[in-house]
Each structure stands twice: as structure tokens, then as C-alpha cells.
N, C-alpha and C positions, 0 to 999 in steps of 0.2 A: 579460461580454465574450462580447458576442450573437453567438448563430452559433456557440461551442465547441464541440469535437466530437474524439473521437480522428478520424488518419487512415487510419485501421484503414473507418469510415464514409462516413469524408467526405475523401478528400485533397486537395480545394483547402479547406479552412476554414482561413479568416484566426485562427484562434483554436487552434492542433495543441495541447492538452494532452495528449494521449495520441500517440505520436510513437514511426518507428523513429530508434535514435539515427544521428545523422549521420555513424560508421564503417561501421552497417548497410545504408545505401542504395545504398554501391557493391556491396557484393555483390550485392544485391536483380537489379541490373542485369545480373548475368551467373549469380545462380545460381536466378534466380524465385524468392525467397523464401528458400530452402534453402542453410543453412547460417549464418543469419540468427537463430537462436534461443539463447536465453540458457537453456541447459540446466544443470543440476546444483546441487550447492550453492553457497552466495554467502553471505558476513558482513556483517552487518549490526549495526552501534554502534545505541541505543536511548539514547532522550533520555529524560533523568531528569525524573521529576514526568509521563507523561505515562500511557494507559492501557498502551500495549505495555510499560511498565517496570514496571507493576501486574504487568501477567500472566505476564510469565518473570523478574521477580526480580534480572536480571540486567542488565550493560551490552554485555552483544554477543551475539551468537547466528549459530547458521547453520541456514539454511533452504532447500527445494529449490526453483527455477525451471522453468518449461518455459512461454517467452512468445516475443515480440521486441517487443513494444510496452512503451515505458516513461514516466514522468512526463516531460512536457521542461523539463529545467533553463530553459530560459529565462523561461518564466513562473511559476519559483518567485516570485520575488518577489512580483508581483501574486498570486499563490493563496495567500501565508503574509499577506498586509498584513488580506483578505477571509475569514481564519478558519480553515485548512488550518494543520491542526502536521504539521510532517516527523518524523514521530517515529523514523524507524529507514532509518539508509544506509548504503549502501557505501560502506568507507570506500577502496579502492583505486580504484571509478570514481563518485562522490558521485551515486550511481546512487539515487533516494528509494525505499526498498523497503517502510516503512509508513506509511502517513497516516493524521492523525482530521481531523476538526473540533474546533476550540473550543471551549469550554462545552458540550457535547453528550454524553449518559453513557454511549452506545458506538456510538462512527461509528467503526468503522477499518476500510483498507482495507489489503490487502498486494497485493504485487507477486509473492510467493510462492506455494505451494499449502499450507496450515496442514495441510489432510487429508490429506493422504502421513505425515506425521506422526502422525495421528489412530488411537487405535482405541478401539477401544467400553470396555473400561474399562479408556483408558491416555488419556483428551480431549486435543487442542493447548491448550496456554496460553490461546492466545487464545478460542478457542468455553467453553473454564471459565467466563475474565473475562467473557465474555459474559453465559451462564446467574445469575454473579453481579448483571449493570448490571440485567437482567431483573428479579430477583428486590428490589433496592433500588426501580427504583423500581416495580414494583409495590406495594411495601411503603408507599412514598408516597405513591401510587394510595390507598391503603384511607385512610390516615392523613387525608389531605383529608376523604374523604366522610363520616367521622364528627366 
């Protein structure tokens, strides 16, 4: 999708991959963005056999949000056909919470903020999984050199 963009950067993009939800657009006109953020904890159902499922070890989680832009569900099928894996979905809204790239050691994007739940001696599960993936890729690289 040549020219694909987020409407936060390019409001007139032909392919708004990241956009404000339709029901929020009415609020924007009257509130000038105020009241359109998705704030607080939201449920997320995790897709089996994903990086997220490995990290969390659970089928459902709750994570904290602070944003107003979402993955455009109108483009979901196109994105998935090209290798995007929607590995976490809010069961109430159907909105993507976690995305991954198929066949990548660790490409994970979230709508929520994992740093809100991370502590120096208790890192967030996605951060721990990222470190594990990094070590694994590094070890594979060392074996190839030998």
C-alpha cells in the first residue's frame, strides 16, 4: 500500500493504517481531541502460539492504555495477508492490542504501555521475552560463525 500512513502524521493518506476510531471522530469535532483518548486498563485476548502467548503464558491479560489512534480494522485482512499477526485483541471492541510479524524472531508492537507495569527487578513479560529472543538470535549467530 504505497503511501500507507497514520492519520496522526498524514490526515489525508489514501491508506490510513493507524487512525482514530470512527465513533471518536465526532467527539474530535466538538472537543478538539479532548475526551477521545482510550485511557486505563483494557482486556486483551492472546492468540495461541504467538510471541505474546509465550511471553504471558495466559489466554487473557489486562494492560494500561493512553492513546487515541488504533489499527484500522478495515485494513486488517490486507495487513494479515502480508505477514502481520494480530496476536492480541480486545474482546469488547475487536481492536488490535498486540501485533507481530510472522516469521520474525521478535517483532512485537502494542497499543498499551508495557512500561507502566515494569519494575527494575520485575520486568514486564514482553521485555523478558525480548531479551530471551535476543539471546537466542545471538547464540544462532555464534554457531553460524563456528
